[in-house]
LUMPA-798793 format. One record per residue (C-alpha): residue number from 0; x, y, z; residue in one letter. Coordinates in nm, 2 decimals. Layout:
residues N
<node i="NUM" c1="X" c2="Y" c3="Z" aa="a"/>
...
//
This chain:
residues 144
<node i="0" c1="0.00" c2="0.00" c3="0.00" aa="m"/>
<node i="1" c1="0.13" c2="0.34" c3="-0.08" aa="a"/>
<node i="2" c1="0.22" c2="0.58" c3="0.21" aa="k"/>
<node i="3" c1="-0.03" c2="0.85" c3="0.11" aa="a"/>
<node i="4" c1="-0.31" c2="0.59" c3="0.09" aa="e"/>
<node i="5" c1="-0.21" c2="0.46" c3="0.43" aa="d"/>
<node i="6" c1="-0.26" c2="0.80" c3="0.59" aa="v"/>
<node i="7" c1="-0.60" c2="0.85" c3="0.43" aa="i"/>
<node i="8" c1="-0.71" c2="0.50" c3="0.52" aa="r"/>
<node i="9" c1="-0.59" c2="0.53" c3="0.88" aa="m"/>
<node i="10" c1="-0.80" c2="0.84" c3="0.92" aa="l"/>
<node i="11" c1="-1.11" c2="0.68" c3="0.77" aa="v"/>
<node i="12" c1="-1.06" c2="0.38" c3="1.00" aa="v"/>
<node i="13" c1="-1.02" c2="0.59" c3="1.31" aa="l"/>
<node i="14" c1="-1.33" c2="0.80" c3="1.23" aa="i"/>
<node i="15" c1="-1.53" c2="0.49" c3="1.15" aa="t"/>
<node i="16" c1="-1.43" c2="0.27" c3="1.45" aa="v"/>
<node i="17" c1="-1.44" c2="0.54" c3="1.73" aa="m"/>
<node i="18" c1="-1.82" c2="0.58" c3="1.71" aa="p"/>
<node i="19" c1="-1.87" c2="0.20" c3="1.70" aa="l"/>
<node i="20" c1="-1.69" c2="0.17" c3="2.03" aa="v"/>
<node i="21" c1="-1.88" c2="0.47" c3="2.17" aa="a"/>
<node i="22" c1="-2.21" c2="0.30" c3="2.11" aa="q"/>
<node i="23" c1="-2.11" c2="0.00" c3="2.32" aa="g"/>
<node i="24" c1="-1.92" c2="0.19" c3="2.59" aa="s"/>
<node i="25" c1="-2.08" c2="-0.02" c3="2.87" aa="s"/>
<node i="26" c1="-1.95" c2="-0.34" c3="2.72" aa="r"/>
<node i="27" c1="-1.60" c2="-0.41" c3="2.58" aa="l"/>
<node i="28" c1="-1.54" c2="-0.62" c3="2.27" aa="y"/>
<node i="29" c1="-1.24" c2="-0.86" c3="2.21" aa="s"/>
<node i="30" c1="-1.10" c2="-0.60" c3="1.97" aa="w"/>
<node i="31" c1="-1.14" c2="-0.30" c3="2.20" aa="a"/>
<node i="32" c1="-0.98" c2="-0.33" c3="2.54" aa="n"/>
<node i="33" c1="-0.97" c2="-0.07" c3="2.81" aa="r"/>
<node i="34" c1="-0.61" c2="-0.07" c3="2.93" aa="l"/>
<node i="35" c1="-0.60" c2="0.16" c3="3.23" aa="e"/>
<node i="36" c1="-0.78" c2="0.44" c3="3.40" aa="e"/>
<node i="37" c1="-0.58" c2="0.72" c3="3.57" aa="s"/>
<node i="38" c1="-0.80" c2="0.99" c3="3.72" aa="g"/>
<node i="39" c1="-1.05" c2="1.09" c3="3.46" aa="k"/>
<node i="40" c1="-0.84" c2="0.97" c3="3.16" aa="e"/>
<node i="41" c1="-0.89" c2="0.63" c3="3.01" aa="k"/>
<node i="42" c1="-0.68" c2="0.43" c3="2.76" aa="v"/>
<node i="43" c1="-0.85" c2="0.20" c3="2.51" aa="t"/>
<node i="44" c1="-0.66" c2="-0.03" c3="2.27" aa="n"/>
<node i="45" c1="-0.83" c2="-0.13" c3="1.94" aa="l"/>
<node i="46" c1="-0.70" c2="-0.41" c3="1.73" aa="q"/>
<node i="47" c1="-0.86" c2="-0.50" c3="1.39" aa="f"/>
<node i="48" c1="-0.78" c2="-0.58" c3="1.03" aa="y"/>
<node i="49" c1="-0.87" c2="-0.36" c3="0.74" aa="f"/>
<node i="50" c1="-0.96" c2="-0.55" c3="0.41" aa="h"/>
<node i="51" c1="-0.91" c2="-0.33" c3="0.11" aa="d"/>
<node i="52" c1="-1.01" c2="-0.48" c3="-0.23" aa="t"/>
<node i="53" c1="-0.96" c2="-0.28" c3="-0.55" aa="l"/>
<node i="54" c1="-1.00" c2="-0.57" c3="-0.79" aa="s"/>
<node i="55" c1="-1.27" c2="-0.82" c3="-0.90" aa="g"/>
<node i="56" c1="-1.65" c2="-0.78" c3="-0.94" aa="k"/>
<node i="57" c1="-1.71" c2="-0.64" c3="-0.60" aa="n"/>
<node i="58" c1="-1.43" c2="-0.40" c3="-0.50" aa="p"/>
<node i="59" c1="-1.45" c2="-0.23" c3="-0.16" aa="t"/>
<node i="60" c1="-1.24" c2="0.07" c3="-0.27" aa="a"/>
<node i="61" c1="-1.29" c2="0.26" c3="-0.59" aa="v"/>
<node i="62" c1="-1.08" c2="0.55" c3="-0.72" aa="k"/>
<node i="63" c1="-1.31" c2="0.85" c3="-0.76" aa="v"/>
<node i="64" c1="-1.06" c2="1.13" c3="-0.84" aa="a"/>
<node i="65" c1="-0.70" c2="1.18" c3="-0.92" aa="q"/>
<node i="66" c1="-0.44" c2="1.44" c3="-1.01" aa="a"/>
<node i="67" c1="-0.30" c2="1.47" c3="-1.36" aa="a"/>
<node i="68" c1="0.02" c2="1.29" c3="-1.27" aa="d"/>
<node i="69" c1="-0.13" c2="1.02" c3="-1.04" aa="t"/>
<node i="70" c1="-0.08" c2="0.74" c3="-1.29" aa="e"/>
<node i="71" c1="0.30" c2="0.82" c3="-1.30" aa="k"/>
<node i="72" c1="0.34" c2="0.80" c3="-0.92" aa="s"/>
<node i="73" c1="0.44" c2="0.47" c3="-0.76" aa="p"/>
<node i="74" c1="0.24" c2="0.58" c3="-0.45" aa="t"/>
<node i="75" c1="-0.07" c2="0.69" c3="-0.64" aa="l"/>
<node i="76" c1="-0.02" c2="1.04" c3="-0.50" aa="f"/>
<node i="77" c1="-0.32" c2="1.25" c3="-0.57" aa="g"/>
<node i="78" c1="-0.57" c2="0.97" c3="-0.59" aa="a"/>
<node i="79" c1="-0.89" c2="0.97" c3="-0.38" aa="t"/>
<node i="80" c1="-1.08" c2="0.65" c3="-0.31" aa="f"/>
<node i="81" c1="-1.43" c2="0.59" c3="-0.19" aa="m"/>
<node i="82" c1="-1.42" c2="0.29" c3="0.05" aa="v"/>
<node i="83" c1="-1.65" c2="0.05" c3="0.22" aa="d"/>
<node i="84" c1="-1.39" c2="-0.19" c3="0.37" aa="d"/>
<node i="85" c1="-1.46" c2="-0.46" c3="0.62" aa="a"/>
<node i="86" c1="-1.29" c2="-0.44" c3="0.96" aa="l"/>
<node i="87" c1="-1.24" c2="-0.78" c3="1.12" aa="t"/>
<node i="88" c1="-1.10" c2="-0.94" c3="1.44" aa="e"/>
<node i="89" c1="-0.83" c2="-1.13" c3="1.25" aa="t"/>
<node i="90" c1="-0.66" c2="-1.12" c3="0.91" aa="a"/>
<node i="91" c1="-0.90" c2="-1.39" c3="0.78" aa="d"/>
<node i="92" c1="-1.18" c2="-1.22" c3="0.58" aa="p"/>
<node i="93" c1="-1.42" c2="-1.47" c3="0.73" aa="k"/>
<node i="94" c1="-1.35" c2="-1.37" c3="1.09" aa="s"/>
<node i="95" c1="-1.59" c2="-1.17" c3="1.30" aa="k"/>
<node i="96" c1="-1.69" c2="-0.83" c3="1.14" aa="l"/>
<node i="97" c1="-1.63" c2="-0.56" c3="1.39" aa="v"/>
<node i="98" c1="-1.70" c2="-0.26" c3="1.17" aa="g"/>
<node i="99" c1="-1.67" c2="-0.10" c3="0.83" aa="r"/>
<node i="100" c1="-1.44" c2="0.18" c3="0.71" aa="a"/>
<node i="101" c1="-1.67" c2="0.39" c3="0.49" aa="q"/>
<node i="102" c1="-1.64" c2="0.72" c3="0.30" aa="g"/>
<node i="103" c1="-1.36" c2="0.95" c3="0.20" aa="l"/>
<node i="104" c1="-1.30" c2="1.17" c3="0.50" aa="y"/>
<node i="105" c1="-1.44" c2="1.23" c3="0.85" aa="g"/>
<node i="106" c1="-1.45" c2="1.56" c3="1.03" aa="s"/>
<node i="107" c1="-1.57" c2="1.47" c3="1.38" aa="s"/>
<node i="108" c1="-1.63" c2="1.19" c3="1.62" aa="c"/>
<node i="109" c1="-1.88" c2="1.17" c3="1.91" aa="t"/>
<node i="110" c1="-1.94" c2="1.00" c3="2.23" aa="g"/>
<node i="111" c1="-1.67" c2="0.81" c3="2.42" aa="l"/>
<node i="112" c1="-1.38" c2="0.95" c3="2.21" aa="f"/>
<node i="113" c1="-1.47" c2="1.32" c3="2.20" aa="r"/>
<node i="114" c1="-1.15" c2="1.52" c3="2.22" aa="m"/>
<node i="115" c1="-0.94" c2="1.20" c3="2.23" aa="a"/>
<node i="116" c1="-0.58" c2="1.17" c3="2.13" aa="r"/>
<node i="117" c1="-0.38" c2="0.87" c3="2.05" aa="g"/>
<node i="118" c1="-0.19" c2="0.68" c3="1.78" aa="y"/>
<node i="119" c1="-0.23" c2="0.40" c3="1.53" aa="a"/>
<node i="120" c1="0.03" c2="0.14" c3="1.42" aa="i"/>
<node i="121" c1="-0.06" c2="-0.01" c3="1.08" aa="a"/>
<node i="122" c1="0.12" c2="-0.32" c3="0.95" aa="q"/>
<node i="123" c1="0.05" c2="-0.47" c3="0.61" aa="t"/>
<node i="124" c1="-0.05" c2="-0.83" c3="0.67" aa="n"/>
<node i="125" c1="-0.09" c2="-0.91" c3="0.30" aa="w"/>
<node i="126" c1="-0.06" c2="-0.71" c3="-0.03" aa="f"/>
<node i="127" c1="-0.10" c2="-0.80" c3="-0.39" aa="d"/>
<node i="128" c1="0.11" c2="-0.55" c3="-0.60" aa="p"/>
<node i="129" c1="-0.08" c2="-0.64" c3="-0.92" aa="k"/>
<node i="130" c1="-0.42" c2="-0.55" c3="-0.80" aa="t"/>
<node i="131" c1="-0.36" c2="-0.33" c3="-0.50" aa="g"/>
<node i="132" c1="-0.57" c2="-0.55" c3="-0.27" aa="d"/>
<node i="133" c1="-0.44" c2="-0.56" c3="0.08" aa="a"/>
<node i="134" c1="-0.51" c2="-0.66" c3="0.44" aa="v"/>
<node i="135" c1="-0.37" c2="-0.43" c3="0.70" aa="v"/>
<node i="136" c1="-0.36" c2="-0.49" c3="1.07" aa="g"/>
<node i="137" c1="-0.42" c2="-0.18" c3="1.30" aa="y"/>
<node i="138" c1="-0.33" c2="-0.14" c3="1.66" aa="n"/>
<node i="139" c1="-0.49" c2="0.19" c3="1.78" aa="v"/>
<node i="140" c1="-0.44" c2="0.33" c3="2.12" aa="t"/>
<node i="141" c1="-0.68" c2="0.61" c3="2.23" aa="v"/>
<node i="142" c1="-0.65" c2="0.83" c3="2.53" aa="y"/>
<node i="143" c1="-0.99" c2="0.97" c3="2.63" aa="h"/>
//
């Protein structure tokens, strides 16, 4: 996966997953674990896999815009994708679905993670350079 795409996808994933956890704040899922509470601040760790499919009859990511030189760039710099990617508990696409990364951008989040800060570590689990299809594991730590 290209670096520019990784950043966009990470933002989409964060904006998509945060409200999902907020909806179930009274119960924790195996992919969202509250790590510690110090005073009023809590730390939650989210672990999930992002399945991005650009090929085949039913792609989950489709390029909707690009810059004039995007096709010349090895990183697809300037490309914008519309996504509806599955987020699962493991790298296996048949594992439990925990959410979906949908849309282009997000500008806000609500509930449990309002005014949150944190970081995400993304690691490519599988990538097909011919098609651009990929499975990326995310480990996201949120302070809220």
